[in-house]
C-alpha positions as CSV (number, residue, x, y, z in Angstrom):
1,M,34.7,178.0,59.9
2,N,34.5,174.5,58.3
3,A,37.3,173.1,56.4
4,I,36.9,172.9,52.5
5,V,39.0,169.7,52.5
6,R,40.0,167.3,55.4
7,A,41.6,164.0,55.3
8,R,41.6,161.8,58.4
9,D,44.0,159.0,58.6
10,L,43.3,158.1,54.9
11,A,45.0,154.9,53.7
12,V,45.0,153.9,50.0
13,D,46.3,150.8,48.5
14,Y,47.3,150.2,44.8
15,T,46.8,146.5,43.6
16,M,49.9,145.5,41.5
17,P,50.9,142.4,39.7
18,G,53.5,141.7,42.4
19,G,51.0,142.4,45.4
20,V,49.7,145.4,47.1
21,V,51.5,148.7,47.4
22,R,50.2,151.2,50.1
23,A,50.6,154.7,48.7
24,L,48.7,156.6,51.6
25,D,49.4,155.3,55.1
26,G,47.2,157.5,57.4
27,A,47.5,160.9,55.8
28,S,45.7,163.7,57.7
29,F,45.5,167.4,57.0
30,E,42.7,170.0,56.5
31,L,42.5,173.2,54.6
32,L,40.1,176.2,55.2
33,P,38.4,178.1,52.5
34,G,40.5,180.7,50.8
35,R,43.6,179.4,52.1
36,S,46.6,177.9,50.1
37,L,48.4,174.7,51.1
38,G,51.5,173.3,49.4
39,L,52.1,169.5,49.6
40,V,55.8,168.6,49.1
41,G,57.9,165.5,49.1
42,E,60.0,163.1,46.9
43,S,58.4,160.9,44.3
44,G,56.6,158.2,45.9
45,S,55.7,160.3,49.1
46,G,51.9,160.0,48.2
47,K,51.2,163.5,47.2
48,S,49.9,163.0,43.8
49,T,47.6,160.0,45.1
50,L,46.4,162.4,47.7
51,G,45.5,165.0,45.1
52,L,43.6,162.6,43.0
53,A,41.9,161.3,45.9
54,I,40.2,164.7,46.6
55,G,38.3,164.3,43.6
56,R,38.0,160.6,43.7
57,L,40.0,160.3,40.3
58,L,42.1,157.4,41.4
59,P,42.8,154.5,38.9
60,A,40.8,151.4,39.0
61,N,43.2,149.4,40.8
62,V,43.2,151.5,43.8
63,R,41.4,150.6,46.9
64,H,40.2,152.8,49.9
65,A,41.7,150.9,52.8
66,A,40.9,153.3,55.8
67,G,40.2,156.7,57.1
68,D,38.2,159.4,55.2
69,L,38.5,162.6,53.0
70,E,35.8,165.1,53.0
71,V,35.4,168.1,50.4
72,D,33.0,170.7,51.4
73,G,31.6,168.4,54.2
74,R,31.0,165.5,52.1
75,S,33.0,162.1,52.1
76,V,34.4,161.7,48.6
77,F,34.3,157.7,49.1
78,A,30.8,157.8,50.6
79,L,29.2,159.6,47.4
80,D,27.6,157.6,44.7
81,D,28.8,158.1,41.0
82,E,26.4,161.1,40.5
83,G,27.3,162.6,43.7
84,I,30.9,162.7,43.0
85,R,30.4,164.1,39.5
86,A,28.3,166.9,41.2
87,L,31.0,167.6,43.6
88,R,33.5,167.8,41.0
89,R,31.4,170.3,39.0
90,T,30.5,172.5,42.0
91,S,33.4,172.4,44.2
92,L,36.5,171.3,42.4
93,G,38.9,172.3,39.8
94,F,42.0,170.4,38.7
95,V,45.4,171.5,36.9
96,F,47.7,168.7,36.2
97,Q,51.4,168.2,35.1
98,S,50.9,168.2,31.2
99,P,48.6,170.7,29.7
100,M,48.5,168.9,26.4
101,A,47.2,165.8,28.0
102,A,44.4,167.8,29.5
103,L,43.2,169.3,26.4
104,D,41.2,167.6,23.5
105,P,43.5,167.9,20.4
106,T,40.4,167.5,18.1
107,M,38.5,170.7,19.7
108,R,39.1,174.4,19.8
109,I,40.2,176.0,23.0
110,G,37.0,178.1,23.1
111,R,34.8,175.1,22.7
112,Q,36.6,173.3,25.6
113,I,36.2,176.4,27.8
114,T,32.5,176.4,27.2
115,L,32.1,173.0,28.1
116,A,33.9,173.4,31.2
117,C,31.7,176.2,32.0
118,G,28.7,173.7,31.6
119,G,28.3,173.6,28.0
120,Q,25.8,176.7,27.7
121,P,26.6,179.4,25.1
122,D,27.8,182.4,26.7
123,V,29.4,185.0,24.4
124,G,31.1,186.9,27.3
125,R,32.2,184.0,29.8
126,V,34.9,182.5,27.3
127,P,36.6,186.0,26.8
128,E,36.3,186.8,30.3
129,L,38.1,183.6,31.4
130,L,40.8,184.2,28.8
131,Q,41.5,187.4,29.9
132,Q,41.8,186.4,33.5
133,V,44.5,183.8,32.6
134,G,46.2,186.2,30.5
135,L,45.4,184.8,27.0
136,P,44.2,187.0,24.0
137,K,40.5,186.5,22.9
138,G,41.7,185.1,19.7
139,A,42.9,181.9,21.6
140,A,39.4,180.9,21.6
141,R,39.6,179.9,18.0
142,A,43.0,178.1,18.4
143,W,43.6,174.3,18.4
144,P,45.6,173.0,21.3
145,H,48.7,172.2,19.0
146,E,48.8,175.9,18.1
147,L,49.6,176.8,21.5
148,S,52.9,177.2,23.4
149,G,53.5,175.1,26.6
150,G,52.5,178.2,28.7
151,M,49.4,179.1,26.8
152,A,48.1,175.6,26.9
153,Q,48.6,175.7,30.8
154,R,46.8,179.0,31.0
155,A,43.8,177.5,28.9
156,V,43.6,174.4,31.2
157,I,43.7,176.8,34.1
158,A,40.9,178.7,32.5
159,M,38.8,175.5,32.2
160,A,39.6,174.6,35.8
161,I,38.2,178.0,37.4
162,A,35.3,178.2,34.8
163,R,32.7,177.0,37.4
164,R,34.4,179.1,40.2
165,P,35.6,176.1,42.2
166,R,35.7,176.4,45.9
167,L,39.0,174.3,45.8
168,L,41.8,174.2,43.1
169,V,44.0,171.4,43.0
170,A,47.4,171.8,41.0
171,D,49.7,168.8,40.7
172,E,53.1,169.8,39.5
173,P,51.5,172.5,37.0
174,T,54.8,173.9,36.1
175,A,56.7,170.7,35.5
176,A,56.3,170.6,31.8
177,L,57.2,174.3,31.4
178,D,60.3,176.2,30.9
179,T,61.9,177.8,33.9
180,S,61.0,181.1,32.6
181,L,57.3,180.5,32.6
182,R,57.2,178.6,36.0
183,A,57.1,181.7,38.2
184,Q,54.4,183.1,36.0
185,I,52.0,180.2,36.2
186,L,52.4,179.9,39.9
187,D,51.7,183.6,40.5
188,L,48.7,183.3,38.2
189,L,47.4,180.5,40.3
190,V,47.8,182.6,43.5
191,A,46.3,185.7,41.9
192,L,43.3,183.7,40.8
193,K,42.8,182.2,44.2
194,N,43.0,185.7,45.9
195,E,40.4,186.9,43.3
196,T,37.9,184.3,43.5
197,G,38.2,183.2,47.0
198,S,39.0,179.6,46.3
199,A,41.3,177.3,48.3
200,L,44.5,176.1,46.6
201,V,46.3,172.9,47.1
202,L,49.6,172.7,45.3
203,L,51.5,169.5,44.9
204,S,55.2,169.8,44.1
205,H,58.6,168.2,44.8
206,E,60.3,171.7,45.3
207,L,59.7,172.9,48.9
208,P,61.1,176.4,48.1
209,V,58.8,177.0,45.1
210,V,55.9,176.2,47.2
211,A,57.1,178.2,50.1
212,R,57.2,181.1,48.1
213,V,53.3,181.0,46.9
214,C,51.7,179.0,49.7
215,E,50.6,180.1,53.2
216,I,50.8,176.6,54.7
217,I,53.3,173.6,54.0
218,G,52.4,169.9,54.5
219,V,55.6,167.7,54.2
220,M,54.7,164.2,53.1
221,Y,56.7,161.0,53.6
222,G,55.9,157.3,53.3
223,G,52.3,158.2,52.4
224,R,51.7,160.5,55.5
225,V,51.6,164.2,56.3
226,V,54.8,164.4,58.6
227,E,55.0,168.1,59.1
228,L,52.4,170.7,58.6
229,G,52.4,174.3,59.5
230,D,52.8,178.0,58.2
231,S,55.1,178.3,55.4
232,A,57.6,180.7,57.1
233,G,58.0,178.4,60.2
234,V,58.4,175.2,58.3
235,F,60.9,176.7,55.8
236,S,63.2,178.7,58.5
237,R,63.0,176.0,61.2
238,P,61.6,172.7,60.1
239,L,60.8,170.3,62.9
240,H,60.9,166.9,61.2
241,P,64.2,165.4,60.0
242,Y,62.7,164.7,56.6
243,S,61.7,168.3,56.2
244,R,65.3,169.3,57.0
245,A,66.6,166.9,54.7
246,L,64.3,167.9,52.0
247,L,65.6,171.6,52.4
248,A,69.0,170.6,52.4
249,T,68.7,169.4,48.9
250,A,66.9,172.5,47.6
251,H,68.9,174.4,45.0
252,D,67.3,177.7,45.8
253,G,68.7,177.8,49.1
254,A,72.4,177.0,48.1
255,R,75.2,179.6,48.2
256,P,77.4,179.8,45.1
257,G,80.0,177.0,45.0
258,E,78.2,175.1,48.0
259,R,77.8,171.2,47.4
260,L,74.2,170.0,48.0
261,A,73.8,166.9,50.3
262,P,71.6,164.2,48.9
263,I,69.4,162.3,51.3
264,P,70.8,158.9,51.9
265,G,68.8,155.7,51.3
266,M,65.6,155.3,49.4
267,P,61.8,156.2,50.1
268,P,59.9,153.2,51.4
269,V,57.7,150.9,49.5
270,L,55.0,149.8,51.8
271,S,52.6,146.8,51.5
272,G,50.5,147.7,54.5
273,P,50.7,150.0,57.8
274,A,54.3,151.0,58.8
275,S,54.8,149.8,62.3
276,G,57.3,152.6,63.2
277,C,58.6,155.8,61.5
278,S,58.9,155.3,57.8
279,F,61.8,157.6,57.8
280,A,63.8,155.8,60.4
281,P,66.0,154.0,58.2
282,R,67.3,157.3,56.8
283,C,67.3,159.3,59.8
284,A,70.4,160.3,61.9
285,F,68.1,160.6,65.1
286,A,66.3,157.2,64.8
287,D,66.3,155.0,67.9
288,E,64.5,151.7,68.8
289,R,61.3,153.5,69.4
290,C,61.3,155.3,66.1
291,R,61.6,151.8,64.5
292,S,59.0,150.1,66.5
293,E,56.4,152.7,67.5
294,R,54.5,154.8,64.9
295,P,54.8,158.4,65.8
296,P,51.4,160.4,66.0
297,L,51.0,163.8,64.1
298,R,51.1,166.0,67.2
299,P,51.1,169.8,67.9
300,I,54.6,171.2,68.5
301,G,55.1,175.0,68.6
302,G,52.1,175.8,66.7
303,R,52.8,173.3,64.1
304,L,52.1,169.5,63.5
305,A,54.9,167.0,63.4
306,A,55.0,163.1,63.2
307,C,58.3,162.5,65.0
308,H,59.1,161.2,68.5
309,H,62.0,163.7,68.8
310,A,60.8,166.8,67.0
311,D,60.4,168.8,70.1
312,G,64.1,168.1,71.2
313,T,66.0,167.3,68.0
314,A,65.3,170.2,65.7
315,P,68.6,172.0,65.0
316,E,68.4,175.5,63.3
317,R,68.5,175.4,59.4
318,G,72.0,175.1,58.1
319,S,73.4,173.4,61.2
320,G,74.1,170.1,59.3
321,M,73.5,166.6,59.9
322,S,75.8,163.8,60.2
323,S,74.2,161.6,57.6
324,G,73.9,164.2,54.9
325,M,70.8,165.9,56.1
C-alpha cells in the first residue's frame, strides 16, 4: 500500500529581517491511508510548518530548501498552482486552531459548507454534514458569530470533510476550546476518520492527548522527526531523550502532589542544517559525537529514532534523569 503522505529529508527556511531561520531541518515520515499520526513537540519544533507544507500553504517568505513532500503520490513542491489547488480539493482537508478565523463572518454556515462541497446546490449534503459533526440542521442558517467555539469548530470540520478528503490535517484543533469540549472534538475527528477511511495528521504540543487518539506518534524537535512509532510504545518506553523529557512534563501522567520537571534550556533557532544533534545542549546523555555528528533516523526495536544512544540509554519511563528529564 502506498503512503498517502511522505516527507523525505524536508528542509524549509523562513526569510526574516534578521536573516534565515530554518523551520524544518530534514523532516522525514510517512503515513498510510486510513491511519492516524500525531506530531508532537514544543513550540518551534516545526510541526505547524510541516502541517502547512502538506498543502503548500506556507507563507510567502518561506523557501523550500531541500528534500521532498508527497501527498497521494504527487510532490507538492513540483505541482503548478492549478495542480496544488486540485490536490487540495480532491485529497486534503484542514482544521486549524481558531475556528472563527477559518469562517467567513459575512456568510451563513450553510453557504460556507456548500462552497466547501464545490459550490453546487445539494439539498441533502449540508444537513448530512451537519449531522455527521453533531450540529442541528438549523445551524445552516446561523452566522459564525452566533455559534459557540465548539459549534464553530464542528462547522469547520464539516467543511474540511465536505469533499471526503483522503487526508485530514488538524493543527491544534482544540487549542481555542474549553477543556470540556476538547475530548469531544478529538473523538469526533477520530470517528470521522474511521467512518470515511481518511488518514489523520494531528499536530499538538500535548503528547498524552495525541497518544489517546492516534495510532502512531512522531516526536519533533529542531525541525526533525526524532522518534516515530506506535503510540503505545512511544508513550510507555520512549527511545529518544527528548521524548522522555516531553513525557516528564505532561500533566496527564503526574500523580497528585507530584512536581513536574521542566525541560532545561531552550529549543534551538537554526539558520541552516544542524551539524550534530539539535537536542545535545539540553540532553544529559550528550557526548562529543552527539555535538558533532548528526544522528540519522534509524530503526530501533520496531520504531525509528534519531539518537546515537537510543538503543543503549533508554531508561524505563519514570526512572528520572539527572537534568530534569
